[in-house]
C-alpha positions as CSV (number, residue, x, y, z in Angstrom):
1,X,-67.3,67.7,-13.4
2,X,-64.0,69.5,-12.2
3,X,-65.2,72.5,-9.5
4,X,-63.8,75.7,-11.3
5,X,-60.8,77.1,-9.4
6,X,-62.6,80.1,-8.1
7,X,-64.8,77.8,-6.6
8,X,-61.9,75.6,-5.3
9,X,-59.9,79.1,-3.9
10,X,-63.5,79.8,-1.7
11,X,-63.3,76.7,-0.3
12,X,-59.9,76.5,0.9
13,X,-60.2,79.9,2.2
14,X,-63.4,78.8,4.0
15,X,-61.6,76.4,5.1
16,X,-58.6,78.8,6.2
17,X,-61.1,81.1,8.1
18,X,-63.3,78.0,10.3
19,X,-59.8,76.5,11.5
20,X,-58.5,80.6,12.3
21,X,-61.8,80.5,14.1
22,X,-60.8,77.3,16.1
23,X,-57.9,79.1,17.5
24,X,-57.5,81.6,20.2
25,X,-55.1,83.0,18.8
26,X,-55.5,82.6,14.9
27,X,-59.2,84.5,15.7
28,X,-56.7,87.7,16.2
29,X,-54.8,87.1,14.3
30,X,-56.2,85.1,11.2
31,X,-54.1,83.6,8.3
32,X,-54.1,85.7,5.5
33,X,-54.2,83.9,2.3
34,X,-52.4,85.1,-1.8
35,X,-53.1,83.8,-4.7
36,X,-49.7,85.1,-5.9
37,X,-46.2,85.4,-5.4
38,X,-44.7,89.0,-6.1
39,X,-45.8,89.5,-9.6
40,X,-45.7,85.7,-10.5
41,X,-48.9,83.9,-10.7
42,X,-48.3,80.1,-10.5
43,X,-52.3,78.7,-11.9
44,X,-53.1,74.8,-10.8
45,X,-52.5,72.9,-13.8
46,X,-55.0,70.6,-14.7
47,X,-54.5,68.0,-17.3
48,X,-57.5,65.6,-18.7
49,X,-56.1,62.0,-18.8
50,X,-57.8,61.6,-22.2
51,X,-56.5,65.1,-23.6
52,X,-54.9,64.1,-26.9
53,X,-51.2,64.6,-25.5
54,X,-51.7,62.3,-22.8
55,X,-53.3,59.7,-24.7
56,X,-50.1,59.8,-27.0
57,X,-48.1,59.9,-24.8
58,X,-49.3,56.6,-23.2
59,X,-49.4,55.0,-26.4
60,X,-46.2,55.9,-27.9
61,X,-44.9,54.4,-23.7
62,X,-47.0,51.5,-24.1
63,X,-45.3,50.7,-27.7
64,X,-42.0,50.4,-26.2
65,X,-43.1,48.2,-23.3
66,X,-43.4,50.6,-20.4
67,X,-45.9,51.4,-18.5
68,X,-46.4,54.5,-17.6
69,X,-47.3,56.9,-14.5
70,X,-49.9,58.8,-15.1
71,X,-50.7,61.2,-11.9
72,X,-50.7,64.6,-10.9
73,X,-48.6,65.8,-9.1
74,X,-48.4,68.6,-5.7
75,X,-45.2,71.1,-7.1
76,X,-44.5,74.7,-8.6
77,X,-43.1,73.8,-12.3
78,X,-42.0,76.0,-15.1
79,X,-45.6,75.0,-17.3
80,X,-47.6,76.8,-15.0
81,X,-47.6,80.1,-16.9
82,X,-48.8,78.1,-19.9
83,X,-51.8,76.9,-18.3
84,X,-52.0,80.0,-17.4
85,X,-52.6,81.2,-20.7
86,X,-55.1,78.1,-21.5
87,X,-52.4,75.3,-22.5
88,X,-52.9,71.8,-21.0
89,X,-49.9,71.2,-20.0
90,X,-48.1,67.7,-19.5
91,X,-44.7,66.6,-17.7
92,X,-43.4,64.1,-19.2
93,X,-39.6,62.7,-18.2
94,X,-36.7,60.7,-18.2
95,X,-36.0,58.8,-14.9
96,X,-33.1,59.3,-12.9
97,X,-32.2,60.0,-9.4
98,X,-31.4,63.4,-7.1
99,X,-34.2,65.2,-8.2
100,X,-32.8,69.1,-8.0
101,X,-29.9,67.3,-5.3
102,X,-25.9,68.2,-6.4
103,X,-26.1,64.9,-7.9
104,X,-29.3,65.0,-9.7
105,X,-28.8,62.5,-12.7
106,X,-31.0,60.9,-15.9
107,X,-30.4,57.5,-16.8
108,X,-29.3,57.1,-20.4
109,X,-31.5,54.6,-21.8
110,X,-34.6,56.4,-20.2
111,X,-33.5,59.3,-21.8
112,X,-33.3,57.9,-25.6
113,X,-36.7,56.3,-24.6
114,X,-38.1,59.3,-23.7
115,X,-37.1,61.5,-26.6
116,X,-38.1,58.7,-28.9
117,X,-41.8,59.2,-27.2
118,X,-41.6,62.6,-27.2
119,X,-41.3,62.7,-31.0
120,X,-43.6,60.0,-31.6
121,X,-45.8,62.1,-30.1
122,X,-44.9,65.0,-31.6
123,X,-45.7,63.2,-35.1
124,X,-49.4,61.9,-33.5
125,X,-50.1,65.1,-32.1
126,X,-49.5,67.2,-35.5
127,X,-50.9,64.3,-37.5
128,X,-48.0,63.3,-39.5
129,X,-48.8,59.7,-39.3
C-alpha cells in the first residue's frame, strides 16, 4: 500500500526537524519547508506500473521489439498539474541526447517508434481495437 501524500510530508518534515536538532546553528535557524513555489504547486506523480496506460505503452513498445524502461524520476515536469487534478501522468518520449542543453536532439528512428507506440496506445485506451 502506498503512503498518502500527507503521511510522506509529515515524515519528511519530522526528518528535517530532527536533522536541525543535531546542529547548533540549525537549532536556532531551523530549515523552513515550503511545499509550493509561489502560487505554483507541483504535486508528486505516482502512476502505478499496472495502470492501463502504462501497460498499453509497454505492450505496444514490446511489439516493436523494444524493452521499455519503466521507472520513476526525480524531477519536476509539466505533467505535475495533471497529477494535482487526479490524473496519473506518464512520461513517454523518444530517445536523444543533450537533455535541455544547447544541443538537445531527438533520434529520428526513436521519434518514429514513439509516434507509433503513442498512436497504438491511444487506440488501446479508447477501445477502438
